[in-house]
SERO-336121 format. One record per residue (C-alpha): z, y, x; residue in one letter. Coordinates in steps of 0.02 Angstrom, whole numbers, plus 50000, padded with zeros to 5 digits. Layout:
! SERO-336121
+-------+-------+-------+-----+
|     Z |     Y |     X | res |
+-------+-------+-------+-----+
|     Z |     Y |     X |   A |
...
+-------+-------+-------+-----+
! end
This chain:
! SERO-336121
+-------+-------+-------+-----+
|     Z |     Y |     X | res |
+-------+-------+-------+-----+
| 50000 | 50001 | 50007 |   X |
| 49952 | 50164 | 50055 |   X |
| 50108 | 50298 | 50058 |   X |
| 50043 | 50441 | 49941 |   X |
| 50116 | 50621 | 49976 |   X |
| 50093 | 50675 | 49781 |   X |
| 50156 | 50494 | 49791 |   X |
| 50124 | 50365 | 49643 |   X |
| 50268 | 50256 | 49741 |   X |
| 50329 | 50131 | 49647 |   X |
| 50505 | 50125 | 49706 |   X |
| 50660 | 50032 | 49644 |   X |
| 50817 | 50109 | 49668 |   X |
| 50907 | 50034 | 49823 |   X |
| 50971 | 49860 | 49789 |   X |
| 51123 | 49923 | 49686 |   X |
| 51026 | 50064 | 49686 |   X |
| 51021 | 50132 | 49585 |   X |
| 50140 | 50323 | 48992 |   X |
| 49987 | 50436 | 48853 |   X |
| 49845 | 50321 | 48896 |   X |
| 49757 | 50168 | 48822 |   X |
| 49904 | 50152 | 48700 |   X |
| 50024 | 50087 | 48852 |   X |
| 50157 | 50204 | 48801 |   X |
| 50304 | 50275 | 48917 |   X |
| 50341 | 50102 | 48969 |   X |
| 50155 | 50053 | 49021 |   X |
| 50138 | 49885 | 48945 |   X |
| 49962 | 49867 | 48984 |   X |
| 49876 | 49737 | 49109 |   X |
| 49828 | 49887 | 49229 |   X |
| 49921 | 50047 | 49253 |   X |
| 49905 | 50181 | 49123 |   X |
| 49969 | 50362 | 49174 |   X |
| 50087 | 50447 | 49045 |   X |
| 50139 | 50624 | 49004 |   X |
| 50107 | 50747 | 49141 |   X |
| 50056 | 50617 | 49274 |   X |
| 49871 | 50631 | 49263 |   X |
| 49885 | 50801 | 49329 |   X |
| 49989 | 50741 | 49476 |   X |
| 49868 | 50588 | 49510 |   X |
| 49721 | 50707 | 49541 |   X |
| 49822 | 50797 | 49665 |   X |
| 49886 | 50647 | 49770 |   X |
| 49843 | 50628 | 49947 |   X |
| 49843 | 50450 | 50043 |   X |
| 49976 | 50425 | 50177 |   X |
| 50049 | 50288 | 50264 |   X |
| 50227 | 50274 | 50253 |   X |
| 50245 | 50279 | 50447 |   X |
| 50147 | 50425 | 50445 |   X |
| 50259 | 50524 | 50325 |   X |
| 50414 | 50461 | 50415 |   X |
| 50358 | 50508 | 50594 |   X |
| 50259 | 50677 | 50551 |   X |
| 50347 | 50757 | 50402 |   X |
| 50301 | 50936 | 50440 |   X |
| 50107 | 50894 | 50431 |   X |
| 50141 | 50842 | 50254 |   X |
| 50266 | 50974 | 50185 |   X |
| 50127 | 51065 | 50089 |   X |
| 50045 | 50921 | 49998 |   X |
| 50098 | 50861 | 49835 |   X |
| 50158 | 50695 | 49876 |   X |
| 51105 | 50451 | 49722 |   X |
| 51231 | 50567 | 49652 |   X |
| 51204 | 50668 | 49520 |   X |
| 51269 | 50851 | 49463 |   X |
| 51309 | 50832 | 49292 |   X |
| 51288 | 51015 | 49252 |   X |
| 51102 | 51047 | 49328 |   X |
| 51052 | 50852 | 49323 |   X |
| 51005 | 50871 | 49507 |   X |
| 51009 | 50698 | 49592 |   X |
| 50988 | 50627 | 49757 |   X |
| 50932 | 50456 | 49746 |   X |
| 50903 | 50323 | 49897 |   X |
| 50746 | 50213 | 49859 |   X |
| 50642 | 50078 | 49919 |   X |
| 50461 | 50091 | 49925 |   X |
| 50384 | 49944 | 49843 |   X |
| 50201 | 49899 | 49828 |   X |
| 50115 | 49917 | 49660 |   X |
| 50009 | 49780 | 49597 |   X |
| 49851 | 49828 | 49511 |   X |
| 49855 | 49689 | 49390 |   X |
| 50018 | 49671 | 49298 |   X |
| 50095 | 49504 | 49248 |   X |
| 50089 | 49470 | 49063 |   X |
| 50197 | 49340 | 48955 |   X |
| 50049 | 49301 | 48863 |   X |
| 49857 | 49356 | 48816 |   X |
| 49922 | 49514 | 48724 |   X |
| 49941 | 49682 | 48821 |   X |
| 50114 | 49714 | 48747 |   X |
| 50189 | 49576 | 48847 |   X |
| 50119 | 49650 | 49014 |   X |
| 50246 | 49727 | 49125 |   X |
| 50219 | 49863 | 49266 |   X |
| 50224 | 49741 | 49426 |   X |
| 50287 | 49778 | 49602 |   X |
| 50305 | 49678 | 49754 |   X |
| 50470 | 49592 | 49773 |   X |
| 50494 | 49646 | 49949 |   X |
| 50513 | 49833 | 49999 |   X |
| 50418 | 49935 | 50122 |   X |
| 50554 | 50054 | 50186 |   X |
| 50697 | 50170 | 50112 |   X |
| 50671 | 50344 | 50076 |   X |
| 50774 | 50488 | 49967 |   X |
| 50706 | 50573 | 49820 |   X |
| 50789 | 50735 | 49763 |   X |
| 50752 | 50774 | 49594 |   X |
| 50806 | 50846 | 49426 |   X |
| 50847 | 50710 | 49309 |   X |
| 50764 | 50742 | 49126 |   X |
| 50872 | 50745 | 48977 |   X |
| 50800 | 50587 | 48905 |   X |
| 50848 | 50486 | 49059 |   X |
| 51023 | 50544 | 49056 |   X |
| 51080 | 50470 | 48886 |   X |
| 51189 | 50325 | 48882 |   X |
| 51106 | 50162 | 48826 |   X |
| 50982 | 50035 | 48911 |   X |
| 50841 | 50165 | 48943 |   X |
| 50933 | 50278 | 49058 |   X |
| 50895 | 50304 | 49230 |   X |
| 51030 | 50198 | 49320 |   X |
| 51042 | 50061 | 49451 |   X |
| 50903 | 49941 | 49449 |   X |
| 50778 | 50069 | 49365 |   X |
| 50599 | 50073 | 49446 |   X |
| 50549 | 50267 | 49497 |   X |
| 50375 | 50325 | 49533 |   X |
| 50387 | 50494 | 49607 |   X |
| 50263 | 50642 | 49648 |   X |
| 50334 | 50760 | 49765 |   X |
| 50324 | 50843 | 49937 |   X |
| 50393 | 50790 | 50105 |   X |
| 50555 | 50890 | 50156 |   X |
| 50590 | 50803 | 50317 |   X |
| 50568 | 50638 | 50407 |   X |
| 50755 | 50587 | 50381 |   X |
| 50829 | 50441 | 50485 |   X |
| 50780 | 50263 | 50504 |   X |
| 50911 | 50227 | 50376 |   X |
| 50873 | 50357 | 50254 |   X |
| 50686 | 50361 | 50274 |   X |
| 50586 | 50516 | 50216 |   X |
| 50662 | 50656 | 50103 |   X |
| 50558 | 50692 | 49966 |   X |
| 50580 | 50847 | 49840 |   X |
| 50504 | 50771 | 49680 |   X |
| 50392 | 50877 | 49561 |   X |
| 50383 | 50747 | 49433 |   X |
| 50449 | 50562 | 49416 |   X |
| 50432 | 50419 | 49288 |   X |
| 50552 | 50281 | 49272 |   X |
| 50565 | 50120 | 49202 |   X |
| 50738 | 50048 | 49163 |   X |
| 50794 | 49861 | 49215 |   X |
| 50702 | 49752 | 49107 |   X |
| 50545 | 49851 | 49074 |   X |
| 50449 | 49810 | 49241 |   X |
| 50457 | 49652 | 49342 |   X |
| 50426 | 49594 | 49535 |   X |
| 50307 | 49476 | 49602 |   X |
| 50456 | 49365 | 49584 |   X |
| 50422 | 49347 | 49416 |   X |
| 50257 | 49268 | 49430 |   X |
| 50305 | 49087 | 49394 |   X |
| 50353 | 49137 | 49225 |   X |
| 50231 | 49249 | 49181 |   X |
| 50036 | 49252 | 49202 |   X |
| 49899 | 49383 | 49262 |   X |
+-------+-------+-------+-----+
! end
């Protein structure tokens, strides 16, 4: 997978860490990825970069669009793991509604995402942004970070899938393509 500075990164919040197209809806239940909300605008601005390029040379990419929460402002600093998105999603049966966004079971490396959590993701219940959520971010590189943290990204827009609304490649034995 290529790191994208405007980054359609599929990430899952570090272990313990914490769509309007084609009828796929907010959770993207479709055989292939379907953009949602304001995402198409960000997809047009993305730039392909490798994870190592961003980590080693963050200053070169600061102008490109590429875990704690303040309850008053919604500002959060999430520690995430970069995961490879699979173009063809896994499905439980032949219907699109049984398909789930699919990411690699293995991570590529860590990074930190600084973002303002949207109100709909702060509510109590199973659809909130929480440990085990999958987060796709679009933002700008702020700095290269450390080997432990990875690059730090200031997020312009994000999309999240709560636990259970996406799968990893580890589910391939129980689901089909």
